[in-house]
C-alpha positions in Angstrom: 111.7 101.8 107.3 112.8 98.8 109.4 116.3 97.7 108.2 116.2 94.1 109.6 116.7 92.7 106.1 119.1 95.4 104.8 121.3 94.0 102.1 119.3 90.8 101.6 118.0 89.7 98.2 114.5 88.1 98.4 112.7 86.3 95.6 108.9 86.0 96.1 107.2 83.8 93.5 103.7 84.7 92.5 104.0 88.2 93.9 101.9 90.1 91.4 98.9 90.0 93.8 97.4 88.7 97.0 99.6 87.2 99.8 102.6 87.2 97.5 102.4 91.0 96.9 102.0 91.6 100.6 105.1 89.5 101.4 107.1 91.3 98.8 106.1 94.7 100.2 106.8 93.8 103.8 110.2 92.4 102.7 111.0 95.7 101.0 109.8 97.7 104.1 112.3 95.7 106.0 115.2 96.8 103.8 115.4 93.9 101.4 115.9 94.1 97.6 113.0 92.2 96.1 112.8 90.0 93.0 109.1 89.8 91.9 108.0 86.7 90.0 104.9 86.4 87.9 103.6 84.3 85.1 100.7 86.1 83.4 99.7 89.1 85.5 102.0 91.8 84.0 99.8 94.6 85.3 99.8 93.2 88.8 103.5 92.7 88.8 104.1 96.2 87.7 101.8 97.4 90.5 103.8 95.5 93.1 107.0 96.9 91.6 105.7 100.4 91.8 104.6 100.0 95.3 108.1 98.9 96.3 109.8 101.6 94.4 107.5 104.3 95.8 108.8 103.4 99.3 112.3 103.9 98.2 113.3 100.2 98.0 114.9 98.4 95.0 113.0 95.7 93.0 112.9 94.0 89.7 110.3 91.8 88.1 110.9 88.4 86.4 108.3 86.6 84.2 108.6 82.8 84.5 106.4 79.8 84.8 107.6 78.2 88.0 105.8 75.0 87.2 108.5 74.5 84.6 111.9 73.3 85.8 113.9 75.0 83.1 112.0 78.3 83.4 112.7 78.2 87.1 116.4 77.6 86.7 116.7 80.4 84.1 114.9 82.8 86.4 117.0 82.0 89.4 120.2 82.3 87.2 119.1 85.7 86.0 118.3 87.0 89.5 121.7 85.8 90.8 123.3 87.5 87.8 121.5 90.7 88.4 121.7 90.8 92.2 124.7 88.7 92.9 122.9 86.2 95.2 119.5 85.1 96.6 119.4 85.2 100.4 115.7 84.3 100.8 113.3 82.3 98.6 109.6 82.6 99.3 107.7 79.9 97.5 104.3 81.5 97.3 103.0 80.8 93.8 99.9 78.6 93.8 96.2 78.2 93.0 93.1 77.1 94.9 90.8 74.3 93.8 87.3 73.5 95.1 85.1 70.6 94.1 84.3 67.0 94.8 87.2 64.7 94.5 85.2 62.3 92.3 84.8 65.0 89.7 88.5 65.7 89.5 90.3 64.8 86.3 93.9 63.9 85.6 94.3 67.4 84.2 93.0 68.9 87.5 95.6 66.8 89.4 98.5 68.0 87.1 97.3 71.6 87.3 97.0 71.8 91.1 100.0 69.7 92.0 102.3 71.3 89.5 101.2 74.8 90.5 101.4 74.3 94.2 104.1 71.7 94.8 106.2 71.2 91.7 106.8 75.0 91.7 108.3 74.7 95.2 110.5 71.8 94.1 111.7 73.6 91.0 112.6 76.9 92.6 114.1 75.4 95.7 116.3 73.0 93.6 117.4 75.9 91.4 118.4 78.2 94.3 120.2 75.8 96.5 123.5 75.7 94.6 124.0 79.4 95.3 122.9 79.1 98.9 125.0 76.0 99.7 128.1 77.6 98.1 127.7 80.5 100.5 126.5 78.4 103.4 123.7 80.8 104.0 120.0 81.0 103.0 116.4 81.0 104.0 113.5 79.2 102.3 109.9 80.0 103.2 107.1 77.9 101.7 103.5 79.2 101.8 101.3 76.3 102.8 97.8 76.3 104.2 95.9 75.2 107.3 94.3 72.6 104.9 97.8 71.2 104.4 97.8 70.5 108.2 94.3 68.9 108.6 92.8 68.5 105.1 89.6 70.1 103.8 86.5 68.4 102.3 86.0 69.4 98.7 89.6 70.6 98.6 91.3 67.3 98.4 93.9 68.1 95.7 94.7 71.5 97.2 95.0 69.9 100.7 97.3 67.2 99.3 99.5 69.7 97.5 99.9 71.7 100.7 100.5 68.6 102.8 103.3 67.7 100.4 104.8 71.2 101.0 104.7 70.5 104.8 106.6 67.2 104.5 109.0 68.7 102.1 109.7 71.6 104.5 110.3 69.4 107.5 112.6 67.0 105.7 114.6 69.6 103.7 115.1 71.8 106.8 116.8 68.9 108.5 118.9 68.1 105.5 120.1 71.7 105.0 120.6 72.7 108.6 124.4 71.7 108.5 124.8 74.2 105.6 123.2 77.0 107.7 120.1 77.1 105.4 116.8 77.3 107.2 113.5 76.0 105.7 110.1 76.8 107.2 106.5 77.1 106.0 103.7 79.4 106.8 100.2 77.9 106.9 97.6 80.7 106.6 94.0 80.3 107.4 91.4 82.6 105.7 93.2 85.7 104.5 91.4 88.6 102.9 92.6 88.3 99.3 90.9 88.1 95.9 91.1 84.3 96.2 88.4 84.5 98.9 86.2 87.2 97.2 84.0 84.5 95.7 82.3 84.1 99.1 78.8 85.6 99.3 78.1 88.1 102.2 76.3 85.3 104.1 79.2 82.9 103.6 81.7 85.5 104.7 79.7 86.3 107.8 79.3 82.6 108.7 83.0 81.9 108.1 84.0 84.9 110.3 81.8 83.5 113.1 83.8 80.2 113.0 87.1 82.1 113.6 87.7 82.9 117.2 89.2 86.3 116.3 86.0 87.0 114.2 87.8 88.3 111.2 89.9 87.3 108.2 93.6 87.7 108.3 95.4 90.4 106.5 98.1 89.9 103.8 100.5 92.1 105.7 100.2 89.9 108.7 101.4 87.0 106.7 104.1 89.3 105.2 105.3 90.3 108.7 105.6 86.6 109.7 107.6 85.9 106.6 109.9 88.8 107.4 110.5 87.3 110.9 111.3 83.9 109.4 113.7 85.5 106.9 115.5 87.4 109.6 118.1 86.5 112.2 115.4 86.9 114.8 114.3 83.3 113.9 117.9 81.9 113.6 117.1 78.8 115.6 113.9 77.9 113.8 113.9 75.4 111.0 111.7 72.5 109.6 108.6 74.1 111.2 105.1 74.8 109.9 103.8 78.0 111.5 100.0 78.5 111.4 98.5 81.9 111.2 94.7 81.5 111.3 93.2 83.6 114.1 92.6 80.5 116.2 90.4 78.7 113.6 92.0 75.3 114.1 
């Protein structure tokens, strides 16, 4: 097991499945102690927990709705109480949304923006007191290539991820004097359950658009997150790093 993050405490929001689970596992493989956050998927969170424990790493799971400011504060407080600190926050929790903008309702707006951006605001705001006091910390936000360039029929999703990008760039500059780095990862098409709704024909066509001719793997995003969490990236902050097989 690579010990690049030995002794570090990492919180990964929305880590019961998909990219979040992959990030949590890669962090654990790198020696970190991992706090797993989930909202509804108790079974998935337990699977992530067991995967980490089976590799001999330490982990605990925390149920919280990160769209809610108070819930986020309480979860962060409990993790700091249990682990003593939080070295790395990975804001991964979020949802996808596909459809014509003209058909979107106010409820759609609230659901997507709260899930994808307010959750980032909530958890980041809650964790910063501990990080600033220690003059140490890393925040990694999971964005999307559509946050960089926008996607037709994914306007709310693109807007929420674009907000994450601007938030990342601004906050990284603000927190740099406190030795806290803030970066974002913008994945392209990653092979997770979120993309399993594609038909075989759609999958084939999409892969043909990607120069590497395949979807990305969750562990590839996880390994990039480990790099950004480690001292190997100590001079990188306020950056949006794309991982998309050359799609854009």
